C-alpha positions as CSV (number, residue, x, y, z in Angstrom):
1,M,-20.7,22.9,35.3
2,T,-18.8,25.8,36.9
3,A,-16.4,28.1,35.2
4,S,-13.4,26.6,37.0
5,S,-14.1,23.0,36.1
6,P,-12.4,21.7,32.9
7,S,-14.6,20.5,30.1
8,T,-13.8,17.0,29.0
9,S,-15.2,17.6,25.5
10,S,-12.6,20.3,24.7
11,A,-9.6,18.2,25.8
12,V,-7.1,17.7,23.0
13,A,-5.1,14.5,22.7
14,P,-1.3,15.0,22.4
15,R,0.1,14.9,18.9
16,G,0.9,11.4,17.7
17,A,-1.5,9.8,20.3
18,E,-4.2,9.3,17.7
19,S,-6.1,6.1,18.4
20,G,-6.7,3.7,15.6
21,L,-3.9,4.9,13.4
22,H,-2.5,2.2,11.0
23,R,1.1,2.9,10.1
24,V,2.3,1.0,7.1
25,S,5.5,0.4,5.1
26,V,5.1,-0.1,1.4
27,L,7.3,-1.8,-1.2
28,L,6.6,-0.2,-4.6
29,Y,7.7,-1.9,-7.8
30,S,7.8,-0.5,-11.3
31,D,10.5,-0.2,-13.9
32,D,9.2,3.2,-14.8
33,I,10.1,6.0,-12.4
34,T,7.2,8.2,-13.5
35,T,4.8,5.4,-12.5
36,R,6.5,5.1,-9.1
37,D,6.3,8.9,-8.7
38,A,2.6,8.9,-9.7
39,V,1.8,6.1,-7.1
40,R,3.6,7.9,-4.3
41,A,1.8,11.2,-5.2
42,A,-1.6,9.5,-5.5
43,V,-1.3,7.7,-2.1
44,G,0.5,10.5,-0.3
45,R,1.6,10.2,3.3
46,R,-2.0,9.9,4.7
47,P,-4.2,8.0,2.2
48,A,-6.9,8.1,4.9
49,R,-7.4,9.8,8.3
50,D,-6.6,6.5,10.0
51,V,-3.7,5.3,7.7
52,E,-0.2,6.7,7.5
53,V,2.5,5.5,5.1
54,V,5.7,5.7,7.2
55,R,8.1,4.1,4.7
56,W,8.3,3.7,0.9
57,H,10.8,1.2,-0.5
58,E,11.1,1.5,-4.3
59,C,12.3,-1.3,-6.6
60,A,12.9,-1.1,-10.3
61,T,13.8,-4.8,-10.9
62,H,12.4,-8.2,-10.2
63,A,15.6,-9.2,-8.4
64,A,15.3,-6.2,-6.1
65,V,11.7,-7.0,-5.2
66,E,12.6,-10.6,-4.3
67,T,15.6,-9.6,-2.2
68,S,13.7,-6.9,-0.4
69,V,10.6,-9.0,0.4
70,R,12.8,-11.9,1.7
71,S,15.0,-9.7,3.8
72,Q,12.7,-6.9,5.1
73,H,9.3,-6.5,6.5
74,F,6.6,-4.7,4.5
75,D,2.9,-4.2,5.4
76,M,2.0,-4.3,1.7
77,L,3.3,-4.4,-1.8
78,I,2.3,-2.3,-4.8
79,L,3.4,-4.0,-8.0
80,D,3.1,-2.6,-11.5
81,G,1.5,-5.2,-13.8
82,E,2.7,-3.3,-16.8
83,A,6.4,-3.3,-15.9
84,A,8.8,-4.4,-18.6
85,K,10.7,-7.7,-18.5
86,V,8.9,-9.1,-15.5
87,G,5.4,-7.7,-14.8
88,G,4.0,-7.2,-11.3
89,M,1.3,-9.9,-11.8
90,G,3.9,-12.6,-12.4
91,I,6.0,-11.4,-9.4
92,C,2.8,-11.4,-7.3
93,R,2.0,-15.0,-8.1
94,Q,5.6,-16.1,-7.5
95,L,5.7,-14.3,-4.1
96,K,2.3,-15.6,-3.0
97,N,3.4,-19.1,-3.8
98,E,7.0,-18.9,-2.4
99,V,7.1,-16.5,0.5
100,F,5.6,-17.6,3.8
101,E,3.2,-15.0,5.1
102,C,3.6,-12.8,2.0
103,P,2.4,-9.3,2.5
104,P,-0.9,-8.3,0.8
105,V,-0.4,-7.0,-2.7
106,I,-2.1,-4.3,-4.9
107,V,-1.4,-4.9,-8.6
108,L,-1.6,-2.0,-11.1
109,T,-3.3,-3.4,-14.2
110,G,-3.2,-2.0,-17.7
111,R,-6.9,-1.6,-17.9
112,P,-10.1,-2.4,-15.9
113,Q,-10.7,-5.5,-18.0
114,D,-7.5,-7.1,-16.7
115,S,-8.9,-7.7,-13.2
116,W,-9.2,-11.4,-14.0
117,L,-5.4,-11.4,-14.5
118,A,-5.0,-9.8,-11.1
119,A,-7.2,-12.5,-9.6
120,W,-5.0,-15.2,-11.3
121,S,-1.9,-13.5,-9.8
122,L,-3.4,-13.9,-6.3
123,A,-3.3,-10.2,-5.8
124,D,-5.4,-8.9,-2.9
125,L,-6.6,-5.8,-4.8
126,A,-6.2,-4.4,-8.3
127,V,-6.2,-0.7,-9.5
128,P,-6.2,-0.1,-13.3
129,H,-4.2,2.4,-15.3
130,P,-4.7,5.3,-15.8
131,L,-4.2,5.7,-12.0
132,D,-7.1,7.2,-10.2
133,P,-5.6,8.8,-7.0
134,I,-8.8,8.3,-5.0
135,A,-9.1,4.6,-6.0
136,L,-5.4,4.0,-5.3
137,A,-5.4,5.8,-1.9
138,S,-8.6,3.9,-1.0
139,A,-7.1,0.5,-1.9
140,V,-4.0,1.3,0.3
141,A,-6.2,2.4,3.2
142,D,-8.4,-0.7,2.9
143,L,-5.5,-3.1,2.9
144,A,-3.8,-1.2,5.8
145,R,-7.0,-1.5,7.9
146,T,-7.3,-5.3,7.3
147,T,-3.6,-6.1,7.8
148,T,-2.0,-3.8,10.4
149,P,-3.0,-3.4,14.0
150,A,-4.0,0.1,15.0
151,A,-1.4,2.0,17.0
């Protein structure tokens, strides 16, 4: 290779042209704002190198979740199983039974032993409280890879 010929190994792709990037929109339900803040902080904007959260939509009530899921597109839902009045596991089971092509769901359970309840709710994945940022980011990335086409 001569000094004047360009090296293909040092070529840099333009910003935003990353291949295999999964961009996702997430509906987040919890009646507790501190839980919603903790989830957003744990997941962040890039839960993995190949996954980017482009939109968060937060809901604090069951009615808001239902309306949002039926009127907007989301790539995944994160539902707090410990929410007051109507828990995320009940909402998950309802949506999975009533909404055609319901987005995949991550349920936040009260403890690791509640994974059987998450299975009953038809959730795709479950992450227990106290929230482990690595486990939650990994769950979001895993669902994004299996449900959204790469850009």
